[in-house]
N, C-alpha and C positions, 0 to 999 in steps of 0.2 A: 504494499500500500504506499503511495507516494504521500509524503507529508511537505508541507510548506512552512518554513520557519520564518517568522517575521521579528525583526529587531525593532523593538520598542524604543523610541527616543526617551531620554530622561533629561530632566533639569540639569544643567551644568554645575558642578561644585566649584565656583570661581570666586566667591565673595569670602571677605573677612569680616569680623565683628564690626570695625568701623564703617564699613559699608552699610550694615544695617543700621548703625547710628545716624549716618547721613540721611537715610530713607525715613527713620523716625523724626528728624528734623521739620517733618511736615506738621508735627504737633504744635510747635510754636506758631506756625501759619495758621492752623484751626484756631488757636487762641487770638490771633490778629483779625481773624475773621468774624469773631463772635464776641470780642470784649465790649466794644461799644455799648451793644444792647444791654450787657449786664451791669456796666457802670451807670448807665441812665437808670436802670431799675434799682440797683442795689446800693449805690453809692461807692465811691473809691474803697472804703474799708470793707464795705459788705462784698465787693467784686473780688477784692484780693482775698477775703475769707475763704468765700465758697470755691473760687477757683483753686486755691491751696488745698482745700479738703478734698475737691474733686481729684486733683491730681496725685494728693497722698494715697487715696484709694486705688488710683491707677498704678501707682508704684508698689504698692502692697500686692496687687494683682500681677503684675509683671514678675515678681519673686515666685510667686505660685507656678505661673505658666512656664517658668524655666524648668520646673520638673517634668510637666507633662510634655513640653516641646522635645525634650532629651529622651522620653520614653518612645516617642514615635518620630524619630528624626527624618525619615523619609516621607511623612505626610505633609502634602502642600495643602495650604488652606487656613493654616492658623488655628486659633482658639476653638472656632466652631466645630473642627474636625475633632478635637480632644474632647468636646463635649458629646460628639455622636458616640465616640468611644466608650466614655463612660455610661451613656444613657440606653444605648440601644438593647442591652439585656433587659431593660425594664419598659421601655416604650420607643419604639423604631421611630415615630414621627418627630421626636424631639431632634433627630439629626437633620432632617431637612428644613426644620422651623428654624433652628439655630443658624444652619449654614447659609440659607437663602436670605435671611435677615440681615445677617452679617455681610454678605456681599452686596446686598442693594445698598446699604448705610454707605459702604466704602464707595460704590461705584457712582452713586448720584453726587459726590463731592466735584466731580468734573463738570457737570452741568452749572452748579450754582456758583462755583468758583470762577468759571468760564464768564458768566454774566458779570461778576464783580470785576474781572479784569478789563472786560470790555466797557464797563461803566466808568472805571477810573481813567482808562485811556481816552475816553470820548470826553469826559469832563475837564481832563488836563489840557488836550490838544485839539479837539474837535467840538468844542462847545456850541459852535454855530451851525453844527450839523443837527438839523431838526427832521429830515426826511423819515418816513415810515413806510413799511411794505407790510400790507394786511395778507395773511395766509389763511383767514378764514376763522382763526382762533386767536392770535397774537398779532398786536402792532408791532411789527419787529423793526428794531432800530440799528444804528451802527454798533452798538454797544453788544447786541445779540449775535452779529455777524463776527464780530472780533472774538467773542466766546466761543463760536463754532472754531475759528482758526485756531484758537489756544488749544481747543480739545484735538484738533487734528495733528497739531505741532507735537505734543506729548504723545500721541498714539503713533505717529511716524518714528520717534525717537525710541519709543518701547519696542516697536516692531522689529527693530535692528538687533534686538538681544540685550542681554542685562547690562553690558558694559557702557553701552550708550544711555541706559536709563540711570546708572550710577553716575556718569559724567555730568549728566543734565542735574542730577541730585547735587553733587559737589559745587557745580557753578552756582546754583540758585541758592543752595545752602550757605556758599560763602556771601553772597549778596544779603541774604538775611541776617547775618551777623551784625551788619550795620545798624539797621534801625533797632535791634535789640540793644545794642552797645549804647546807642543814642538815647534811648528812652530808659534804660536800667542804670546807666552810671553817669552820663554827662550833666543831666539837670541839678545834681546836687553839688557839682563844681561851678556850674554857670550861675548858680542863685535863682534858677527858674523854677525850683520846686518849693511848693508851700503846703505846708500841713493844712492850712484853711481851706484847700481844695478837697480834702478827704473828708467823707461823711459815711455814715452807717444809716441806710434807709431800709432795712430788713423789717417790714411791719405787716399788719394785716392779720387775718383769722390764725388761730392758734398761736398768738403771740409772736407772729412772724416765720413759724415752722412752715407754714403751709406753702408760702413763697420761696422759702429756702429749698425745701424739698423737690418743687417743680424746677426750681433752677438746677439743682444738681442732677435732676434728670436730664435736662437739656445739656449741661456741661459735659455729662459723661461722653457723649458723642465726640467732644474734642479731647479731653484729657485722657481717656482710655486709650486713644489711637496708637500708644507706644507700643502696644503689643503686636504691632504690624511686623516687628522684627522676627516674631515666631514663624510667620507665613513663610519666610526665607529660609528657613531651617534645613531643607534639602540642598539649598545651594551655597551653603557655607562650608568652606574647605575642612573645617573642623566642627561638626555639627553641634557637638557638645559644647565645647569651650567658646566657640564664636556665637552660638545661639544664646548661652548664659551672659555673656560679656555685652552683647548687643541690647539685650533685655534690660539689663540693670543699669548700664551707662546712660541709655537713652532716657529712662524713667527718672534718674536722679538729675540729669540736666533740664529735663522738662518741668520738674518739680521746682528748681530754682527759678526758671523762667517765669512760671505759672505763678510764683509768689511775688516776684519784683517788678514784673512788666505792669501789672494792674496798679501798683504802688507808684511806680515811676511816670507813667503817662497821665494817671489822674491827677497825680500832685503837680503835674506840669500845666495842664490844660483845663482841668476842672470837670465835673461829672455833666454840667450843663451842656458843655460843648460836645460831648461824647452822645449825650441824648439827642441833640439837634442834628448831627450827622455821624451816625453810629459806625459808618463804614470809612468816611474820608475824614474824619477828626484828627488821624495821625498827620495829616498833611500839615494843618494847624499847628499841631503839637510840633513836629519838624522845625517849621518855619519859625516858631518862638525861640527854639532853642539854637538852630543854626543860621537862621536869616530868610528873608523873603524870597531870595532868589534862587532856593534850592527845592522848590515844590516839585519840579519835574524829576529831579533825582529821586525823591520821595517816592512818587508814583513807580518810578522804575523799580524800587527796592520792593515796594509792597506787591507789585505784580509778581516779582521774582520769587517772594514767599508763598504767594497763591499758586504760581506754577509749580513749585516744589511740592505743595499739597496735591495738586492735581497728578503730578507725576507719581507720587506714593500711591494715590487712589488708584492709578491705572495699573501699576504693578501689582498692588495687593488685591484688588478685586478680580483682576483677571486670574491670578493664582488660586484665589479662593474659589472662584467658579469652575477652573481645572480641577481641583482638588474635590469638589462636590461631585462632579462626572466621574472621577476616577473611582471614587467610593461608591458609585452607584446609587447616588441621590438625586440626580437630575439627567436629563437626556445625554445618551451616549456620545452624541456629536462634540460635544464640548471637552471630551476627554482626548485632547490633541495638542501635539507639539510641533512648532514648525522647525525649518531647517537650522534656525537660529535657536532652537531649544527653548522657545518662549510659548506661552499658551495664546497662540494668535487668533483662534476663533474665538476666545473667550474675551480678549482684548477688544476685537473688532465687534462683538457684541455689545460690550460696555461702552465703546465710542458711539456706536448707532443709537443706542438707548438714550444717551445724554445729548446727542443732537436732535432727537426728536423731542425730548423734553424742552430743549430750547425754543424749538420751532413752533411747538404747539401748547406748551405751558408758559413759557416765558419766564415766570419769576418761580423758580424751583425750591424757595426756602420751605414752603409747607410740604413738599415732597420729601426733603431731606430730612426734616423734622420727623416726618411719618417713619422714615427709615429708622429713626432713632429706637422706635419699640423693638424692631428686630435685633438691632445691634446691643441694647441693653440686656435684652433677653439672652442674647448669645453669650454674654458675660456670666449670667445668672446659670446657665446651664453649662457653662465650662467650670466655674467654680464648684457646683454640686457634682460635677463629673470627675474633677479631681478628688473629691471626698469618696465617690463611688468606685474610682479606680483604686484608691487605697485599700478599699473594703474587699472588692471582688478580685483584685489582680495583685495580691501581696508578693507573688513570685516574679513579677514582671520586671526586667532590668531597669533600674532607675540610676544612670550616671550621676543625677543630681536628686539626692534625696533630702527633703526638708525634715526640719525637727517636728516632734509633735505637737508644739506650739502653734504651728500654721494649721492645723487641722480646724480648732474653734476659729482661727481668724479667717479661713476661708469660708467656714459656715456663717460669720457675722457679715462679710462681705456679700455673700449671696442675698442674704436678708435684706441688707441695705439696697442693693439693686432692685430687689422685688417691690420694697416700699418705694422707692424712684420711680418704677414703672407705674404702680396703682395710682400714686397721688400724681404723678405728672401727667397721666392720662385722664385724671378725673377733673383737673383745673388747668389746662393745656393754655388758657386764654391769658394766665397771671403774667406770662412773659412776653406776650404779645407775638409770639413764634407760630402759634397754632391753635386749632380748634377741633370740634367734633370732626370736622371731614378729614383733617390730618391723621387722626386716631383711626377711622375707618380706612383710610388710604393704607396704614400700617398693617391693619388687621388684613386687607385684602393681597396685600404682598404675601404675607404669611400663609394664607389660603392657597395662593397660587404655588408655593412651594410644595405643598402636599400634593396638588394636581400633577406636577412635574415629577413627584417621586413616585406616584402610582403609575403614570405612563411609563417610566423608566422600567419598573418593577413587572408590571403586567403585560405591557405592549412590547417593549424592547428586549427585555431579558426573559420574558415568558416564564415568570416564577410567581408562585402564589404570595399574596400579601401576608405578611405576619406582623403582628403587634410587637413580638419580643423576638431577639435574635439570641442564639448561643454565640458566647465570646469566648476567646482562647484564654486559658490561664496563664500561659506562657508563650514566648515567642516560638519555642520548638514544638508546640502541641501540633502533632499532625493532622493536616486536613482542615485546620482551623487557624492558622498562622495568617494575619492579615497582610503580610509581605507575599503570600502565596497569589498566582495569577488569578485564581478564581474570586479573589477578594480585591481585585483592581476594578 
């Protein structure tokens, strides 16, 4: 009998931990994109406090993910795949919900930040451009088309392989350091920082706790993003050491930025300026510190930070979608690597989805916030999955094994995220970010993940649906090792 051997492409092991650190520099970019809204709502001290708390929680989570990432060093897709490994013994639908929600939240970064980049460029250099194109749904402006161009630029760079992706990250990451230094350090030497600009306005029902919990729910989308380093675990040269260092160094750096950036920028410009122009108030702050002639420079630097975030979102989201397909949780066609050893089909799907969002939704902020439901849920399932893996797979190799104190910490973090999800979706209007519609969009995305999962199992794989699956107790267990082809 003749047989055909097919060589399956694999992701290249070409990255070191500092490459993962550069990818995670998207996190300060996420903060830059959201900070103005929080300052206007919470005041300078309130924004600093809650962003610091959110990033501290993200840092603790990264410590936990270092164990699960090194348990499954060949799994592409990050924390949602670890959630599936922990939960599929008990409820198989957790996997597609967590993984699809995780992917959608990362993917839609492209459209919202693309529009922000376009708006900044139009405001700075093409303010007299007032033409629009009506496509039946959205009055498209120059900003929308610049946003589409930014998405295509990032897509082209990523399609060439992981090294062009990293080079774009290094360039934009270096540019990001300039505004961070200007806002975090310089105002104290120039005398532009004043404590009179700092206020605490966390008020309202439950003694202000309701507002704080809703904001912590929204902030998690930004602060928790340092887990992206785990998505690249199969591509690090030393999967254990590089994954561990990337996760921990990026989390600690972001923790410093998330504490000091709200303090520096609010103390310089004040909460009212941030509330009046939540996206563009950095330009006024930069001009106050460095002079009126440098606003164009500031726009370039801001755009660079947003491009960095889009670059990371493309790399992370496409690998997550590839990993979901590889583990049999969405359509088989997405389990594909190009000749450059990158998930090109998943990457192209991300690009097309976000171009359509710009063309037919226009303002994608509500969709992005809706994606937060799946993203925070993915963290809840990943943390509880860590606990289940400790219980169910005690003999599984753990190159990094956390001490026993991390078990209750993981439980508390999971409970906190569950509270954020409940309160955040009960009162989304408190931040001005969302409403019932955004919650329903988020639920719809998660429902779609189950449909795609059932199609893969029942139609493409022709397997019966199971509520629970047997899981291996060790990597060497015959017939049930996740490294075997039947589990790919």
